[in-house]
Each structure stands twice: as structure tokens, then as C-alpha cells.
N, C-alpha and C positions, 0 to 999 in steps of 0.2 A: 432161518433159511440159510443154506450154504451158498457161498458164492459161485460154486460150480453148477448149482441148479439154474436152469435157464430162466432168465428174468423176462425174456420176451419171446414171442413165437416167430416174429418176422425176422428175416435175415437183412432187412433194410432198415436198421436202427441208426438214428443219429447219435454220434459218440457222446454228446453232451447229455442226452437222455440217460445214457448209461451211467455217466458220472453222477447225475442227479439222483438216480436210484441207489448208487453206492453211498452217497452222502447221506441219504435217509437211512440206509441199512446200518451205517456206522454211527448214526446220530451226530453228524457233524452239522454245525451251523453253516448254512449256505445261501447264496443269493444267485438266482438265475438272471444274469445281467442281460442276456439276450438269447436268441435262438441258438446262437453259436458260441456262447460263453457262459462260464459259471465261476463264482468266486466262492471259497469256503475257508473256514478256520479249522485246523486240525491240531489238537493238543499233543505236544511232545513232552519229553522229560524236562528239556531245558527251556523251551519257549512254546508259544502258540504260533504256528505257521500259517501265514496267508498263502493260500494256493488258488491259482487261477488256471483253468484249462480253457482253451479256445480252439475251435475247429475252423480250418481254413479250406473251403471248397476248392479255391484256386490251385493250391499246391498239394491238396489232400494230406494235411498234416495236422495232427492233434498236438498243440503246444501246451506244455505245462511250465508254469512259473511259480516257484515256491520262494516266499520272501520272509525275512524277518529284519526288524530294526537293528541297526548298528551304527553307533556314533563313535568311531575311533578318534583319538587325538590326531591332529594334523600331522605331528611329527612321527607318528607310527604308520602312516599310510604306505610308505615304501616297504615297510616290513609286512604289512597286510598283504599287499600285492604280490610280494615274494612268497609269502605262504600260500596264497591262492594258486600260483603257478605250480607249487609243489603238490598241493591237494589235487589240482586238475590232472596232473600226471598220473594219479592214482585212480582217478575216476574214469570209467569207460562208458557209463550210460547217462551222461549229462556233464555240465560244468557250472563252476560258480563264477560269478562276477560281482563287483561291488559297484553300485550306483551311488556315487558320492553325493551328488546334488539332492537325491531323495533319502539319503542315508539309509540305504536298504542293502543287505546281502541278498543275492539272487542266485538260486539254482534254476537252471533252464534245461529243458529237454523237448525235443520234438519227435513224435512218433509218425513216421511217414506211412501213410496207408494208401499209396497209389494203386491204380488199376481197379478201384472199387473194393479194396480189402476193407474188412470191418474188424474193428478192435473188440475183443471179447470183454466179458466182465472181469475175469481174473487178471487179463492183461493190464486193464486200466487200473484195477485195484493195486496191482504190483507197481505200476508206474507212479502212482501216489505215495505208496508205502515206501518205495525206494527214495523218492525225493526227501520224505520226512526223515527216514533212517540215515541217509547221507548227511543231511543237515545236522542231525543229532550226533553223528559220529565225529564231525569236524568242528562243531561249535566250541568245545573246550580248548582246542588248539588255537582257534581264532581269537578267543578271549585272552589266552595266554600271551599271544603276540601283540594284541592291542593294549591290554591293561597291566600285564605283569612284566612287560619289557623283555620277554623272552625272544630269542632269535627264532626265526621260523624252524630251524633244524631242532631246537630245543622243544619247541611246542609241538612239533610232529611226533615226538616220542610218546606223547600221551595217547595218540590215536591208536586204537587197538584194532587189529585185524578180526574178521569174523570167524568165530569158532564153529567147526562142524563136527557132528557126532555127539557122543556122551563121555562124560567123564566117569 
């Protein structure tokens, strides 16, 4: 089934139902935590990413949190935070943060659907795909900063821009 094919007939679909259907479509391991939340594991090239999506009726926002474990040496934390600032300057569709106590690197994004807007299947699939591809893109630079003692500037040289078109 193509993602562009309608998965539902009704226009009044809960966003987490759409996410659950996508998880089934992609064969991702998932757990429907509650009516408004789902957690899943998505395999990337570098890591398996834990992704949680939660719907908030109050502010009509679909929140995505993509995490992976990271335990940098304490003496490299300032370099890691500097690298995160540089990375976040390049990202327009979300932001990284490091949760030190939980030892987690976190990519966060909120899709505001105010006024009764409904997120489509392709939009949510892109949201999840973007989180994973962004984490994959910057993972090597984060590793170089934390474990190879590279400066953030040196580590960012490894980050490649997306190529468009054909060679």
C-alpha cells in the first residue's frame, strides 16, 4: 500500500491512530502507551532510535521526541553543547538537546494543528523520517566531538549536505 493511498475514510482521525498505522506499515516495533501517545523503535544506520509521539488536545500539537543513548565524558560536555548550538543553527524543523541526567540525546519537534487541522499520513511519515534522518546526519559529528576530541568546527566538517538530482 502506498502512503499516499487513503488509510481512513473519516476526516476526524486521531493523529496517534495514523502513527500506529504507519508503524504497522513500516514494521516498526511500537507500543501504544495511551490514547494520546505511542512509542516505537526505528532502526537507523548508526543507531536504533526511540521515537515517541504524543497528541495534546489542549494546544493542538503533535509532539515528536526522538532519542538515543549517549554518555559523553564529563570533560567533553561543553564541546558537545557547543556542537549542538552549531547543529541547531542548521536545523529548521526541530532541535537537539542533551538530557544529561538521562544520558539521552534528544531531537524534538512539535507539529501545531490548531483550528481543527488534521495531519495527513504523508505529513506524519515525513515528520518521523525527518527526525531519523537528522539524527543520522549529525550522529558522526557528535561522536567526533565527544570521543575523538575534535572541536565542534572540525566535527561539523563531516556533516554532508543533502544532494539533489542525479549524477
